[in-house]
N, C-alpha and C positions, 0 to 999 in steps of 0.2 A: 779760299776756304777758311772759315773761322777756326781758331785754335781752342781746343778744349783746355780749360783751366780749373783748378781746384774749387774756385769760387762757384763755378757752375754746378758742381756736385752739391755743395753746401746749400746753394739757393734752391735746388730741386728738392732736397731732403726737407728743407724748411716748409716749402709749399705742401709737400706730401703730408707732413706732420700736422699742419694747421688746417689743410683743406681750404685755404683762403689766402689770396695774394696779399690782402691788406695786413692781416695779422703776421704773416711771414715777413713782410717788408718791415714792419715795426720791430720784430725780433732782430732782424739783420741790420737795422739802422740804415736802410736805403729807401728810396722812394718806390712806390708801387710801379710806376711806368718803367723805371730802371730794372726792377726785378722781372717784370713781364718781358721786357726786351731781352734780358739775359737768358731767360728760359727758352724763348723762341730761337735765340742764337744757338743754344745747345741742341734743340730739336733739328735745326737746319744742319748742324754739324753731323748729327747722327743719321739724318735722313728718315726720322720716324717721329710720330707724335707721342709724347710722353704723358701729357695731361689731357683729361677730358674736361673742358671748360663749359659744357652745355648745361649742366645742372646747377642747383643752388649752391652746392659745394664743389670745389675742384677735386677731381678724382684721378688717380693714376690709371692709365690705360694698361692693357696686358703687358705691352712692351715697357711701359714706365715702371710697373711693379718689378719686372725682372731686372731692369737697369738700376733701380734704387737699391735693390738687395746687394748688387755688386758694388755700388757706390758706397754704401755703409761699410762694407768690408774693406774697401780700399782706404777710406779715411781712417778707419780703426787701425789698419796695419801701418799707415803712415805715422799716426800718433805714436804707436809702439816703436817705430823706427826712430823717431825723434828722441824718445826716452832712452833708447838703447845708445844713441850717439852721445847723449849727455850723461849717461850713467858713469858715476865715479866709483872706481873699484876700491878706493881706500876708504869709502863711506864717510868722507868729510862732508858730504851733502847727499841729498837724495830725498825721495818721497815715497810713501807707501799708502795705498788705499785699501782699507780693511773693512769687510762687512762681517757682522756677527749677529746671531739671533739673540733675543733680549736677555735670557737668563745669564748669558756669559758676562754681561756688563756688571753683574753683582759679585763675581768672584774671580774672573779670569782676565778681563780687560785691564784692570788696574795694575796687577803685577806684571803683565806683559808690557804695558806702556812704560812702567817704571824701569823695567829691565832694558827696553829699547833705548830709553833716554840715557840710562847709565852707560850702556856699552857704546851707543852711537848717537851722541847728542846732536849731530848734524842732520839726522834724518827726520823729516817731518812726517806726521801721521794724520791722515784723514780717516775718521772712524764713522761708520754708518751702522746703526742698529735697525735691523729690518727682518722680514720673514725669510725663511730658507729659500723659497722659490724666487724671491727678488734678489737674493744674494747670487744665486746661480745665473739668473738673467743678467745681473750686473757684471759677472765674470765673463760671460759670453759676449757681452757688448763692449768689453774692455773699459767699463766704468769702475771696476774693482780689480785689484791685483790678487788678493787672497780673501778667503772667507772661512769663518769658523762656524760650523753647523753640525748636523747629525748625519750619520750614515743612513743610507736608504736608497730608494730609486732616485737617480739623478738624471738631469737633462743630458742628452748626448753632447759630448765635448767637455764635460766636467770630470776632472780627476780629483778623487778624495783620498787622502792619506790618514789612516787612523792615528789618533793622538792618545786617547784614554777612554775609560768607561765611566759614565756618569750615572749615579744612582739617585733616584728620588726617594725622599724619606719624610716622615712627619717631623716638623720643626716646631719647637715650643720656646717660650721665653723664660721658662723656669722649670726646674726638675719636677717630675711627677711625684706627688707626695706619697704615692702608694708603692713605688717601685724604683729600682735603679734605672736611670735613663738609658743605660747600655743594654738592658734586657729587652728583647722584642715585645712589642705590644700587640696582642691579638687584634686583628682588623675589626672583629665584631664589636670591640670596645669603642670603636669610633661611631657606632650607630647613635644618632641623635646628638653627637658632640658638635659644638659650634666651631666652624672652621672659617678662615679667611683664605681665599684661593685666587689664583690668577683668573682673569676673565676668559671667556670662551674663544676669543680670537687668538689665544696662545696655543701652539701645538702641545705644549706641556700639559695644559688643562685637559686636552683630549686623552692623554695617557693616564692622567689621574682619574678622570671619570670612568674610563674603561676598566681600570683596576677596581674601583668601588663596585661597578656593575658586575664584574666577574665574580666578586666575592659577596655579592648581595648585601652590601652595606650602604646605608644612606645617611651620611652626616648632614648636619644642618649648615648650609652655606650662608653664614651671616654677612660676610663681606666679600665682594669681588673687586679686584683692582687690576688695572692694566700696567702696573709698575711693580717690579720686584722690590725696589727700595721702599715703596709704600707698605708692602706686606711685611717686610722685616721691621719697620717702625711700629706697625700695628701689633705684631706679635710680641715685641719687646715691652709694649706698654699696656697690654691687655692680657686676659686669660685665654685668648684665642690661640689656636694652633694653625699651622699652614702646612703645605706640602711643597717642598723645593728641593733642588739638588743638595745633597748633604755637604758638598764642598763649600757651599756658601757659609756654613757654620765655622769653617777654618779661620776666617778673618773676622768673625763676629762672636766674641767670647760670651755675649749675653744670649746667644741663640744655641739651642741644644738639639742635636739630631736624635730622634727616637726611632729606631728601626721597627718595622712592622712585620708581623707574621700572618700570612706569607709575605716575603719581601716584595717591595714595589719593583716594577720593571726597570731594567738598566738600558742605557742607550750608548752607542759608540759615538764619541765626539771626533770630528774629522777636520783636517785642514784642507781647504779646497782651492783649486786654481783651474784656469782654462787650459785644456790640453793644447800643447804646442805654443803657449804664450811665452814670450821672451822673459826669462827670470832675471829681473834687475838685481843689482848688488843689494839693494835694500830688501827686496823680496827674499833673496837667499839668506841674508843675515837674520831676518825676522823668523824665517822657517827654522833656522838652527836654534835660535834662542827660545822659540816656542817648545821645541822638543826638550831642550835643556830644563826649562822651567817646569814642565810637566813631570819630568823625572825627579827634580829636586823637591817639588811639593808632594811627591808621593801619591799622585793620583793613580788609581788602579789601571793597570795596562789594558789596552784594548785586546779583545780576543783575536 
């Protein structure tokens, strides 16, 4: 009887992902006949057909779908076990995989990375900027160790710990000539004002649009950008205003937060991880320094 080996699982998952033996073999850097032989050997070992080869694309059978689900979990757990074995408790080395939603790159990622490098220069960091749903999927698939995103409905298996409250506000590049920038600006005064905003594929833009709709205000959207950095540059160099988290202005002295009346909605920022995941020394260290930095920078506490 043939012996089941880890390569059999990896080969099956590659074929399932590509739906094609040729592309899977190219990814695995083996020949197609070798791949086909190895998959047949796995099927003989299990005594069940895992792949349906009769169509234009290769599909998983019902048994194959069940088996690949367990195979993915097994390979993920083995990878976590390897990291646990090589985890160095004194933090002389290590690695952290962090996912963040885009606005955090403008004011939180820089200070966090600087603090991590200062405290633990031996820890490497892989940073992924992506959407909240992809962060949670990455955590569940063990492609990420931690995520920074917002509180809300989460996928099963995701644990979210509150960090602080984020407030959206109007941001300008110069003081309002008619008033102190610290006094609230009535939202009706934004009617027909020209703004530069994040594009519609940002969750933040959805919150902004909902606020304007709720208060029956229709600013003129002159510029849309899919980059927070682009918006901050535009606002500093033009008379346009934007709407961003007020914390962004802490590190940009040429940007001024202008509170609105009524206030814009707040959101709770959370640190997320997969429930039951092994917390490496690097993960624990980053979690501690994140809470420390949030407190030192004076971000409003989460409710």
